[in-house]
PDB file of N, CA, C and O in Angstrom:
ATOM      1  N   UNK A   1     -29.434  16.637 -39.828  1.00  0.00           N
ATOM      2  CA  UNK A   1     -28.428  17.213 -39.064  1.00  0.00           C
ATOM      3  C   UNK A   1     -29.112  17.206 -37.514  1.00  0.00           C
ATOM      4  O   UNK A   1     -28.683  16.728 -36.463  1.00  0.00           O
ATOM      5  N   UNK A   2     -30.272  17.889 -37.801  1.00  0.00           N
ATOM      6  CA  UNK A   2     -30.480  18.199 -36.496  1.00  0.00           C
ATOM      7  C   UNK A   2     -31.616  16.663 -35.710  1.00  0.00           C
ATOM      8  O   UNK A   2     -32.338  16.816 -34.724  1.00  0.00           O
ATOM      9  N   UNK A   3     -31.484  15.541 -36.361  1.00  0.00           N
ATOM     10  CA  UNK A   3     -32.554  14.412 -35.745  1.00  0.00           C
ATOM     11  C   UNK A   3     -31.239  13.569 -34.806  1.00  0.00           C
ATOM     12  O   UNK A   3     -31.172  12.995 -33.719  1.00  0.00           O
ATOM     13  N   UNK A   4     -30.224  13.910 -36.020  1.00  0.00           N
ATOM     14  CA  UNK A   4     -28.898  13.575 -34.850  1.00  0.00           C
ATOM     15  C   UNK A   4     -28.670  14.001 -34.355  1.00  0.00           C
ATOM     16  O   UNK A   4     -28.081  13.372 -33.476  1.00  0.00           O
ATOM     17  N   UNK A   5     -28.722  15.261 -34.154  1.00  0.00           N
ATOM     18  CA  UNK A   5     -27.624  16.144 -33.061  1.00  0.00           C
ATOM     19  C   UNK A   5     -28.946  16.259 -31.632  1.00  0.00           C
ATOM     20  O   UNK A   5     -28.507  16.522 -30.513  1.00  0.00           O
ATOM     21  N   UNK A   6     -30.359  16.063 -31.789  1.00  0.00           N
ATOM     22  CA  UNK A   6     -31.582  15.162 -30.952  1.00  0.00           C
ATOM     23  C   UNK A   6     -31.060  13.943 -29.924  1.00  0.00           C
ATOM     24  O   UNK A   6     -30.750  13.837 -28.738  1.00  0.00           O
ATOM     25  N   UNK A   7     -31.153  13.099 -31.100  1.00  0.00           N
ATOM     26  CA  UNK A   7     -30.415  11.408 -31.062  1.00  0.00           C
ATOM     27  C   UNK A   7     -29.894  11.549 -29.856  1.00  0.00           C
ATOM     28  O   UNK A   7     -30.480  11.058 -28.891  1.00  0.00           O
ATOM     29  N   UNK A   8     -28.315  12.470 -29.653  1.00  0.00           N
ATOM     30  CA  UNK A   8     -27.418  12.168 -29.197  1.00  0.00           C
ATOM     31  C   UNK A   8     -27.791  13.026 -28.163  1.00  0.00           C
ATOM     32  O   UNK A   8     -27.288  12.677 -27.095  1.00  0.00           O
ATOM     33  N   UNK A   9     -28.573  14.139 -28.083  1.00  0.00           N
ATOM     34  CA  UNK A   9     -28.310  14.970 -26.594  1.00  0.00           C
ATOM     35  C   UNK A   9     -29.564  13.708 -26.150  1.00  0.00           C
ATOM     36  O   UNK A   9     -29.028  13.347 -25.102  1.00  0.00           O
ATOM     37  N   UNK A  10     -30.711  12.915 -26.242  1.00  0.00           N
ATOM     38  CA  UNK A  10     -31.528  12.288 -25.685  1.00  0.00           C
ATOM     39  C   UNK A  10     -30.917  10.989 -25.357  1.00  0.00           C
ATOM     40  O   UNK A  10     -31.600  10.095 -24.859  1.00  0.00           O
ATOM     41  N   UNK A  11     -29.551  10.826 -25.635  1.00  0.00           N
ATOM     42  CA  UNK A  11     -29.118   9.963 -25.394  1.00  0.00           C
ATOM     43  C   UNK A  11     -27.457   9.823 -24.082  1.00  0.00           C
ATOM     44  O   UNK A  11     -26.824   8.991 -23.432  1.00  0.00           O
ATOM     45  N   UNK A  12     -27.491  11.034 -24.341  1.00  0.00           N
ATOM     46  CA  UNK A  12     -26.853  11.994 -23.114  1.00  0.00           C
ATOM     47  C   UNK A  12     -27.868  11.748 -22.094  1.00  0.00           C
ATOM     48  O   UNK A  12     -27.462  11.085 -21.140  1.00  0.00           O
ATOM     49  N   UNK A  13     -29.007  12.094 -22.062  1.00  0.00           N
ATOM     50  CA  UNK A  13     -29.860  12.443 -21.327  1.00  0.00           C
ATOM     51  C   UNK A  13     -30.171  11.509 -20.277  1.00  0.00           C
ATOM     52  O   UNK A  13     -30.455  11.653 -19.088  1.00  0.00           O
ATOM     53  N   UNK A  14     -29.978  10.030 -21.400  1.00  0.00           N
ATOM     54  CA  UNK A  14     -30.423   9.173 -20.446  1.00  0.00           C
ATOM     55  C   UNK A  14     -29.192   8.551 -19.668  1.00  0.00           C
ATOM     56  O   UNK A  14     -29.300   8.339 -18.460  1.00  0.00           O
ATOM     57  N   UNK A  15     -28.133   8.285 -20.283  1.00  0.00           N
ATOM     58  CA  UNK A  15     -27.039   8.251 -19.649  1.00  0.00           C
ATOM     59  C   UNK A  15     -26.921   8.529 -18.487  1.00  0.00           C
ATOM     60  O   UNK A  15     -26.650   7.736 -17.585  1.00  0.00           O
ATOM     61  N   UNK A  16     -27.126   9.770 -18.383  1.00  0.00           N
ATOM     62  CA  UNK A  16     -27.101  11.256 -17.263  1.00  0.00           C
ATOM     63  C   UNK A  16     -28.166  10.473 -15.804  1.00  0.00           C
ATOM     64  O   UNK A  16     -27.722  10.233 -14.682  1.00  0.00           O
ATOM     65  N   UNK A  17     -29.532  10.228 -16.256  1.00  0.00           N
ATOM     66  CA  UNK A  17     -30.161   9.693 -15.573  1.00  0.00           C
ATOM     67  C   UNK A  17     -29.934   8.493 -15.252  1.00  0.00           C
ATOM     68  O   UNK A  17     -30.414   8.113 -14.184  1.00  0.00           O
ATOM     69  N   UNK A  18     -29.152   7.551 -16.058  1.00  0.00           N
ATOM     70  CA  UNK A  18     -29.063   6.525 -15.449  1.00  0.00           C
ATOM     71  C   UNK A  18     -27.513   6.570 -14.062  1.00  0.00           C
ATOM     72  O   UNK A  18     -27.347   6.059 -12.955  1.00  0.00           O
ATOM     73  N   UNK A  19     -26.858   7.290 -14.783  1.00  0.00           N
ATOM     74  CA  UNK A  19     -25.498   7.867 -13.831  1.00  0.00           C
ATOM     75  C   UNK A  19     -26.786   8.645 -12.222  1.00  0.00           C
ATOM     76  O   UNK A  19     -27.286   7.924 -11.359  1.00  0.00           O
ATOM     77  N   UNK A  20     -26.896   9.541 -12.278  1.00  0.00           N
ATOM     78  CA  UNK A  20     -27.355   9.729 -11.242  1.00  0.00           C
ATOM     79  C   UNK A  20     -28.056   8.204 -10.088  1.00  0.00           C
ATOM     80  O   UNK A  20     -27.789   7.640  -9.026  1.00  0.00           O
ATOM     81  N   UNK A  21     -29.207   8.136 -11.390  1.00  0.00           N
ATOM     82  CA  UNK A  21     -30.005   7.090 -10.366  1.00  0.00           C
ATOM     83  C   UNK A  21     -29.006   5.844  -9.873  1.00  0.00           C
ATOM     84  O   UNK A  21     -29.300   5.112  -8.928  1.00  0.00           O
ATOM     85  N   UNK A  22     -28.344   5.774 -10.297  1.00  0.00           N
ATOM     86  CA  UNK A  22     -26.954   4.575  -9.803  1.00  0.00           C
ATOM     87  C   UNK A  22     -26.417   5.468  -8.696  1.00  0.00           C
ATOM     88  O   UNK A  22     -26.577   4.907  -7.612  1.00  0.00           O
ATOM     89  N   UNK A  23     -25.968   6.386  -8.609  1.00  0.00           N
ATOM     90  CA  UNK A  23     -25.287   7.217  -7.278  1.00  0.00           C
ATOM     91  C   UNK A  23     -26.232   7.346  -6.497  1.00  0.00           C
ATOM     92  O   UNK A  23     -25.884   7.590  -5.342  1.00  0.00           O
ATOM     93  N   UNK A  24     -27.423   7.269  -6.700  1.00  0.00           N
ATOM     94  CA  UNK A  24     -28.127   7.648  -5.801  1.00  0.00           C
ATOM     95  C   UNK A  24     -28.652   6.157  -4.872  1.00  0.00           C
ATOM     96  O   UNK A  24     -28.796   5.954  -3.666  1.00  0.00           O
ATOM     97  N   UNK A  25     -28.807   5.437  -5.886  1.00  0.00           N
ATOM     98  CA  UNK A  25     -28.837   3.936  -5.316  1.00  0.00           C
ATOM     99  C   UNK A  25     -27.507   3.508  -4.586  1.00  0.00           C
ATOM    100  O   UNK A  25     -27.617   3.502  -3.360  1.00  0.00           O
ATOM    101  N   UNK A  26     -26.951   3.346  -4.811  1.00  0.00           N
ATOM    102  CA  UNK A  26     -25.363   3.774  -3.886  1.00  0.00           C
ATOM    103  C   UNK A  26     -24.971   4.834  -2.769  1.00  0.00           C
ATOM    104  O   UNK A  26     -24.068   4.858  -1.933  1.00  0.00           O
ATOM    105  N   UNK A  27     -25.858   5.575  -3.042  1.00  0.00           N
ATOM    106  CA  UNK A  27     -25.584   5.998  -1.533  1.00  0.00           C
ATOM    107  C   UNK A  27     -26.360   5.722  -0.939  1.00  0.00           C
ATOM    108  O   UNK A  27     -26.111   5.582   0.258  1.00  0.00           O
ATOM    109  N   UNK A  28     -28.053   5.430  -1.535  1.00  0.00           N
ATOM    110  CA  UNK A  28     -28.804   4.880  -0.328  1.00  0.00           C
ATOM    111  C   UNK A  28     -28.463   3.465   0.152  1.00  0.00           C
ATOM    112  O   UNK A  28     -29.149   3.205   1.141  1.00  0.00           O
ATOM    113  N   UNK A  29     -27.485   2.254  -0.262  1.00  0.00           N
ATOM    114  CA  UNK A  29     -27.657   1.452   0.100  1.00  0.00           C
ATOM    115  C   UNK A  29     -26.204   1.529   1.093  1.00  0.00           C
ATOM    116  O   UNK A  29     -25.908   0.666   1.919  1.00  0.00           O
ATOM    117  N   UNK A  30     -25.194   3.068   0.725  1.00  0.00           N
ATOM    118  CA  UNK A  30     -24.417   3.201   2.113  1.00  0.00           C
ATOM    119  C   UNK A  30     -25.143   3.673   3.172  1.00  0.00           C
ATOM    120  O   UNK A  30     -24.751   3.382   4.301  1.00  0.00           O
ATOM    121  N   UNK A  31     -25.969   4.237   3.056  1.00  0.00           N
ATOM    122  CA  UNK A  31     -26.813   4.590   4.373  1.00  0.00           C
ATOM    123  C   UNK A  31     -27.751   3.489   5.143  1.00  0.00           C
ATOM    124  O   UNK A  31     -28.035   3.446   6.340  1.00  0.00           O
ATOM    125  N   UNK A  32     -28.085   2.743   4.240  1.00  0.00           N
ATOM    126  CA  UNK A  32     -29.018   1.813   4.601  1.00  0.00           C
ATOM    127  C   UNK A  32     -27.697   0.625   5.370  1.00  0.00           C
ATOM    128  O   UNK A  32     -27.662   0.376   6.575  1.00  0.00           O
ATOM    129  N   UNK A  33     -27.187   0.319   4.828  1.00  0.00           N
ATOM    130  CA  UNK A  33     -26.014  -0.514   5.129  1.00  0.00           C
ATOM    131  C   UNK A  33     -24.503  -0.566   6.062  1.00  0.00           C
ATOM    132  O   UNK A  33     -23.773  -1.553   6.154  1.00  0.00           O
ATOM    133  N   UNK A  34     -24.371   0.240   6.446  1.00  0.00           N
ATOM    134  CA  UNK A  34     -23.605   1.255   7.344  1.00  0.00           C
ATOM    135  C   UNK A  34     -22.714   0.267   8.013  1.00  0.00           C
ATOM    136  O   UNK A  34     -21.489   0.170   7.940  1.00  0.00           O
ATOM    137  N   UNK A  35     -23.619  -0.485   8.714  1.00  0.00           N
ATOM    138  CA  UNK A  35     -22.653  -1.268  10.015  1.00  0.00           C
ATOM    139  C   UNK A  35     -21.823  -2.581   9.007  1.00  0.00           C
ATOM    140  O   UNK A  35     -20.615  -2.778   8.866  1.00  0.00           O
ATOM    141  N   UNK A  36     -22.947  -3.295   8.444  1.00  0.00           N
ATOM    142  CA  UNK A  36     -21.986  -4.877   7.207  1.00  0.00           C
ATOM    143  C   UNK A  36     -20.896  -4.190   7.146  1.00  0.00           C
ATOM    144  O   UNK A  36     -19.914  -4.337   7.874  1.00  0.00           O
ATOM    145  N   UNK A  37     -21.101  -3.011   5.819  1.00  0.00           N
ATOM    146  CA  UNK A  37     -19.845  -2.619   5.264  1.00  0.00           C
ATOM    147  C   UNK A  37     -18.944  -1.405   6.149  1.00  0.00           C
ATOM    148  O   UNK A  37     -18.311  -0.679   5.383  1.00  0.00           O
ATOM    149  N   UNK A  38     -18.821  -1.148   7.253  1.00  0.00           N
ATOM    150  CA  UNK A  38     -18.038  -1.039   7.821  1.00  0.00           C
ATOM    151  C   UNK A  38     -17.226  -1.689   8.435  1.00  0.00           C
ATOM    152  O   UNK A  38     -16.024  -1.449   8.541  1.00  0.00           O
ATOM    153  N   UNK A  39     -18.061  -2.913   9.068  1.00  0.00           N
ATOM    154  CA  UNK A  39     -17.570  -4.673   9.638  1.00  0.00           C
ATOM    155  C   UNK A  39     -16.503  -4.888   8.103  1.00  0.00           C
ATOM    156  O   UNK A  39     -15.287  -5.076   8.130  1.00  0.00           O
ATOM    157  N   UNK A  40     -17.174  -4.814   7.137  1.00  0.00           N
ATOM    158  CA  UNK A  40     -16.374  -5.687   6.232  1.00  0.00           C
ATOM    159  C   UNK A  40     -14.842  -4.685   5.842  1.00  0.00           C
ATOM    160  O   UNK A  40     -13.681  -4.959   5.537  1.00  0.00           O
ATOM    161  N   UNK A  41     -15.296  -3.972   5.966  1.00  0.00           N
ATOM    162  CA  UNK A  41     -14.044  -2.976   5.739  1.00  0.00           C
ATOM    163  C   UNK A  41     -13.011  -2.554   6.638  1.00  0.00           C
ATOM    164  O   UNK A  41     -11.967  -1.991   6.309  1.00  0.00           O
ATOM    165  N   UNK A  42     -13.486  -2.962   8.159  1.00  0.00           N
ATOM    166  CA  UNK A  42     -12.449  -3.332   9.093  1.00  0.00           C
ATOM    167  C   UNK A  42     -11.541  -4.366   8.799  1.00  0.00           C
ATOM    168  O   UNK A  42     -10.315  -4.308   8.706  1.00  0.00           O
ATOM    169  N   UNK A  43     -12.391  -5.425   8.649  1.00  0.00           N
ATOM    170  CA  UNK A  43     -11.716  -6.972   8.177  1.00  0.00           C
ATOM    171  C   UNK A  43     -11.296  -7.138   6.934  1.00  0.00           C
ATOM    172  O   UNK A  43     -10.082  -7.288   6.795  1.00  0.00           O
ATOM    173  N   UNK A  44     -11.767  -7.149   6.274  1.00  0.00           N
ATOM    174  CA  UNK A  44     -11.176  -6.838   5.041  1.00  0.00           C
ATOM    175  C   UNK A  44      -9.580  -6.865   4.550  1.00  0.00           C
ATOM    176  O   UNK A  44      -8.958  -7.738   3.945  1.00  0.00           O
ATOM    177  N   UNK A  45      -9.105  -5.360   5.128  1.00  0.00           N
ATOM    178  CA  UNK A  45      -7.391  -5.174   5.065  1.00  0.00           C
ATOM    179  C   UNK A  45      -6.798  -6.203   6.123  1.00  0.00           C
ATOM    180  O   UNK A  45      -6.242  -7.142   5.554  1.00  0.00           O
ATOM    181  N   UNK A  46      -6.772  -6.271   7.426  1.00  0.00           N
ATOM    182  CA  UNK A  46      -6.473  -6.620   7.936  1.00  0.00           C
ATOM    183  C   UNK A  46      -6.683  -8.673   7.887  1.00  0.00           C
ATOM    184  O   UNK A  46      -6.138  -9.472   8.649  1.00  0.00           O
ATOM    185  N   UNK A  47      -7.171  -8.831   7.296  1.00  0.00           N
ATOM    186  CA  UNK A  47      -7.325 -10.407   6.814  1.00  0.00           C
ATOM    187  C   UNK A  47      -6.675 -10.605   5.631  1.00  0.00           C
ATOM    188  O   UNK A  47      -6.403 -11.781   5.393  1.00  0.00           O
ATOM    189  N   UNK A  48      -6.235  -9.510   4.539  1.00  0.00           N
ATOM    190  CA  UNK A  48      -5.806  -9.789   3.464  1.00  0.00           C
ATOM    191  C   UNK A  48      -3.428  -9.441   4.203  1.00  0.00           C
ATOM    192  O   UNK A  48      -2.327  -9.971   4.051  1.00  0.00           O
ATOM    193  N   UNK A  49      -4.077  -8.227   4.936  1.00  0.00           N
ATOM    194  CA  UNK A  49      -2.687  -8.180   4.981  1.00  0.00           C
ATOM    195  C   UNK A  49      -2.025  -9.100   5.652  1.00  0.00           C
ATOM    196  O   UNK A  49      -0.816  -9.261   5.485  1.00  0.00           O
ATOM    197  N   UNK A  50      -2.948 -10.022   6.737  1.00  0.00           N
ATOM    198  CA  UNK A  50      -2.791 -11.428   7.685  1.00  0.00           C
ATOM    199  C   UNK A  50      -2.331 -12.415   6.707  1.00  0.00           C
ATOM    200  O   UNK A  50      -1.195 -12.778   7.010  1.00  0.00           O
ATOM    201  N   UNK A  51      -2.658 -12.843   5.924  1.00  0.00           N
ATOM    202  CA  UNK A  51      -3.087 -13.347   4.328  1.00  0.00           C
ATOM    203  C   UNK A  51      -1.277 -13.638   3.862  1.00  0.00           C
ATOM    204  O   UNK A  51      -0.336 -14.424   3.979  1.00  0.00           O
ATOM    205  N   UNK A  52      -1.801 -12.065   3.155  1.00  0.00           N
ATOM    206  CA  UNK A  52       0.062 -11.521   2.597  1.00  0.00           C
ATOM    207  C   UNK A  52       1.149 -12.255   3.930  1.00  0.00           C
ATOM    208  O   UNK A  52       1.846 -13.257   3.768  1.00  0.00           O
ATOM    209  N   UNK A  53       1.068 -11.642   4.898  1.00  0.00           N
ATOM    210  CA  UNK A  53       1.902 -11.922   5.946  1.00  0.00           C
ATOM    211  C   UNK A  53       2.546 -13.603   6.136  1.00  0.00           C
ATOM    212  O   UNK A  53       3.660 -14.080   6.356  1.00  0.00           O
ATOM    213  N   UNK A  54       0.908 -14.251   5.874  1.00  0.00           N
ATOM    214  CA  UNK A  54       1.357 -15.778   6.836  1.00  0.00           C
ATOM    215  C   UNK A  54       2.004 -16.164   5.261  1.00  0.00           C
ATOM    216  O   UNK A  54       2.807 -17.074   5.471  1.00  0.00           O
ATOM    217  N   UNK A  55       1.982 -15.835   3.731  1.00  0.00           N
ATOM    218  CA  UNK A  55       2.343 -16.649   2.987  1.00  0.00           C
ATOM    219  C   UNK A  55       4.238 -15.664   2.726  1.00  0.00           C
ATOM    220  O   UNK A  55       5.084 -16.144   1.972  1.00  0.00           O
TER     221      UNK A  55
END
């Protein structure tokens, strides 16, 4: 019982660590490439709306 409990907490800690590092990576990516991202965000909706309007 105790070994399975520690195993589950270890697994939880591992997944939590992965989640934290992934979120830090995403935040870092957002701050390092804000220009292309903002350009893409400004172009994409208009592009999709334009394509939708044409069809």
